[in-house]
N, C-alpha and C positions, 0 to 999 in steps of 0.2 A: 681880662678881655681876650678874646680869641680873634685873630685876624688872618686873612689870607694874603700872602705876599707873592707877587709874580717876579720871578728871577729870570734874567737873561745872562746866564753865566758865560756863554761864549758869543753873545750878541746874535745868535741864530736860533737857538732853541728856547722856547718859553717853558719854564718850570714853575708850577704853583706849589707853594709850601704853606701848610696850615700850622700855626703856632700860637702859643700863649705869649702875650706881650704886656709889658708895663709901660704906660705912657706918663711922662713927666712934662706937662705942658709949660712948666716954668724953667725947664732945663736950658742951659746956654748952648748945648750941642746935642746931636743925636749920636748914639754909640751902638755898636753891634758886637755881640760876643764873638771872639776869635774862633772858638770851636764851631759855631754856626757857620762862619765864613768858610772854614776849611771843609766842613761836612757837605756844604752845598756848592762848593767850587765857585764862590763869588770872586770875581777878579778884583785885585787890589793894586794900588800903586804906593811905593814907599815915599814917605814924606821927606823933603830935603832937611827938615829940622824936626826932631821928635817933640811932641806936645806933652808937657808935664801935667799930671792929674792931681787934684786935691779933693778930698772928701768935704762934705758939708761942714764938718768941725774944723777944717783947716789942715788936717793931717795929710801926709802924702799917701796916695792910693797904693795898696800893696801889689796890685797887678802891674805896676810900672807905668811907663810912658806909652803914648799912642805913637806907633811907628809907621802905620799904614792907613790909607783911606780906601774906601770902596765907592768908586764913582757910581752914581745912581742914574738910571735911564727912565725917563717919563714919557 
């Protein structure tokens, strides 16, 4: 699936990014790639307590814990 995403990296400038996306309608949470966040200067906030990740088979995710959130603007 290809989607267009509107980003407000500094809450003043609208930036539209076209990308390929995978949608998991049964997922418990929405996640975004850290490299995409850095490349597009998406603002983040550090979580007070990291979130541990587990894969569908119960194993611990190799990428580690979630340390930041990216607040969304609608």
